[in-house]
C-alpha positions as CSV (number, residue, x, y, z in Angstrom):
1,X,0.1,11.7,10.9
2,X,3.3,9.9,10.0
3,X,2.7,7.4,12.9
4,X,-0.9,6.8,11.8
5,X,0.3,5.9,8.3
6,X,3.2,3.8,9.5
7,X,1.0,1.7,11.7
8,X,-1.7,1.2,9.0
9,X,0.3,0.9,5.8
10,X,0.8,-2.9,5.8
11,X,-2.5,-4.1,4.3
12,X,-2.4,-1.2,1.8
13,X,1.2,-2.1,0.7
14,X,0.2,-5.8,0.4
15,X,-2.7,-4.8,-1.9
16,X,-0.3,-2.7,-4.0
17,X,2.1,-5.6,-4.3
18,X,-0.7,-8.1,-5.2
19,X,-1.9,-5.8,-7.9
20,X,1.7,-5.1,-9.1
21,X,1.1,-1.3,-8.7
22,X,3.0,1.6,-7.3
23,X,1.6,4.8,-5.9
24,X,2.9,8.1,-4.5
25,X,1.0,9.4,-1.6
26,X,1.0,12.8,0.1
27,X,-1.0,13.8,3.1
28,X,-1.7,17.4,3.7
29,X,-3.1,18.6,7.1
30,X,-5.1,21.7,6.6
31,X,-6.8,22.2,10.0
32,X,-5.8,24.9,12.4
33,X,-6.6,22.7,15.4
34,X,-4.3,19.7,16.2
35,X,-6.5,16.6,16.4
36,X,-6.0,13.6,18.6
37,X,-4.1,10.6,17.2
38,X,-7.4,8.6,17.1
39,X,-9.0,11.2,14.8
40,X,-6.0,11.4,12.5
41,X,-5.6,7.6,12.4
42,X,-9.2,7.1,11.5
43,X,-8.8,9.6,8.6
44,X,-5.6,8.0,7.3
45,X,-7.3,4.6,7.4
46,X,-10.3,6.0,5.5
47,X,-8.1,7.6,2.8
48,X,-6.0,4.4,2.3
49,X,-9.3,2.5,1.9
50,X,-10.5,5.0,-0.7
51,X,-7.5,4.4,-3.1
52,X,-8.7,2.5,-6.1
53,X,-6.6,0.0,-7.9
54,X,-7.6,0.0,-11.5
55,X,-6.1,-1.7,-14.6
56,X,-6.1,1.7,-16.5
57,X,-2.6,2.7,-17.6
58,X,-3.4,6.3,-18.4
């Protein structure tokens, strides 16, 4: 999971920097079965794409 994030974080971090935002992320793996790197990477990319950058300061 760490490798999947490491290889896909660049565009996510660029977007954070453009928006002048910071974020703390934690990935929790809850399956009993160990999935292939392709499945994990696809899920990590999906989650990173789901993070919304709003102007709310709450």
